[in-house]
N, C-alpha and C positions, 0 to 999 in steps of 0.2 A: 504494499499499499504506499502510495505517495503521502507525503507529510500532510497534505491538504484534505485528505479523504476524511469524511466524518466518522468519528468513533462508532456511531450507531450502525454503520455499514460493517465495520470490522467486528464489532461484538456479535452482530446477528450471524455473521458467517461462521465465527467460532462456535456459536450455539448449534450450528448445523454441521459441525465437525469438519470445517474446511480449514486447512493449515494456512494461517495468515501470518505474514511477517510485515510488520509496520516499519516505516523509516525510523520511527522513534525507538522501537526495540532494537533495530539493527545499528543504531547510532549514526545514522546517515542523514539526519534532518537538515544538515547545513550543506550537503552536497549540491552542486549545480546539476542541471537536468542531464548533461552528457555523462557525468560521473555516476549519477544515480541509475541511469539506464545501463551503464557498464556494470555496476554492482549487481543489479537484478539479473543481467545476463550471466555473469559469473556464477551466481548462485543457481542458475537454471529456473529462475522464477518468472512468472507472468507479473508484469507491473501494471496496476491499476491506477489511474490518475484522472484528475478533473482539471488538470493544468494545461492550458493551451500551448504553452511554451514547450512542455514535454512532448505533446503531440507534434509540434513542429520539428522537434529533434528526431523523433522517430520517423517522420516523413522524409527529413533530409537524409537520414541513413538508408531508407529504402531507395530513394532516388540515386544514391551514390554507391549502392551495393555494399554498405557497411553492416555486417551481421550484428543483430541484436535479438534479445528475447522478445517474446510477445507483449505487445502494449495493449491494454484495454482502456479506452477513453470514454467518459461520459460528460457531457456539458452539464454543468451544475444546475442549470434552469430547465433542462429538458428531460430530465429523469428523476424519478422518485428514489428515496432510499430503498423501498420495497422492490422496486425494478432492478436496482443495482444488486441487491442481495440475491434475488432470484436468478438473475442472469449470471452472476459471478459464480454461484453455486453451480450452475449448470455447466459453465466453462471448466470449473475445477474438478468436477466429477465425471464429466463426459469427455473432456478434452484429452487427446493423445499428445503426450509431451513432445513426441517427434514432430508433430505438426505445428508446434507453438514457437515458431522462430520466424523472425523477419516479418511479422504480421502486425497489423493494427486492426483491432476489433472496436466497433462502436456500440455503445449501449444507448437505448435498449436495443436488443437483438432483434 
């Protein structure tokens, strides 16, 4: 989870037994978007963000064939907490890790 994601999303996912790592718990709250995306990629994690700058960084990498882990983006005003939780749970439980690279997914699905 990017640093700006609401705690309610993280807590609801954990209640549903989804393995969630927040930037706060990882000690990466001060990282700039490129470094945060690098960290998620190193850990083999999907990065959920509602930050347009991080979306721009992922888009830049796709255009320039720079590898990165999957990014899931949701605009803060266009998706509810419930939609985020439901869609992220689906991605976490049904997604194949081999397919989760160099992609940008938008919520709601």
